[in-house]
N, C-alpha and C positions, 0 to 999 in steps of 0.2 A: 249503463242504460241501453235498453234495446227497445225498438219500436217497429210497428208494422201497420200499414194501412189495410183496412178491411171494410167491405161494404155490408151494411146491415140489410139482410134479405128477409128478415122476419116480416110477415105481411102487415103487422100492426106497428112496426117500429119498436122503440123502447118505451112501451107504456108500462104501467105499474108492475104487472106480473113478471115480464121478462127483465125489467130493470132490477127488480128484487132478486131474481135468479142470478143476474150478472154480478150483483153486489155480493151475494152469498159465495159465488165461485171465487171472486176476487179476494174475499176475506180469508180464504184458505191459505193465502201466501203472505209471507212476511214483508215482501217488497212493497214499495209505493206503486199503486196502479192508477194511472190517469188515462184520459183520452182527449185528443184535440179534435175540435169540430168547429168549422167556421170562425177560426181565430180565437176561440174560447177553450179553456181547459176545464175538464170536469173530473172529479174524484170518483173513480169507478167503485169505491168501497162505500159510497154514500148514495142511498136511493134518491134523496132530494136533489143531489147534484146531477145524477144521471137523468132524472125526470126533467130537471131544469134545462138540460141541453136540447130538449125537444127533437130527438132523433127520430126520423121517419123512415119507412121502408125505402131502400135504395140509396140512403145517405151513406157517405163514406166517412169513417172516423180513423184516426191514427191512434192506436193503442200503444201506450208507453209504460214500460215496467222498469223500475229503478231500485236496485237493492240486491241482497244476497241470493235470492232464488228467482231473479228476474227472467232468465231464459226459460226455466221451467214454467213460470207463471204465464209468460207470453204465449208459449206453445199451447198450454192448457186453455187459456182464454180464447185464443183464436179458434181452436177446435170446438169450444163450447158455443161460440157465436155462430160458426159455420153449421153447427148441429141444430140450430134453431132456438137457442137460448132456453132450453128446457120446456119448450111448448110443443 
């Protein structure tokens, strides 16, 4: 298991479009991808789970990857989030 904290800097937070983009990116990997925020855990491969976390701009999440391609997934997802979530 690997994890890293990251701040969501997307101006609108994780609303529908960036949430969907994050899920698409997470589904490229075989490992389990979740994130922790405010004591809750959300499945990063589920749009409803990501939207339900109500992540706003400036919020910090801890991305957690667990499985065979976990390191590759974490690096790619961190880069994707830092790059603006496809927006």
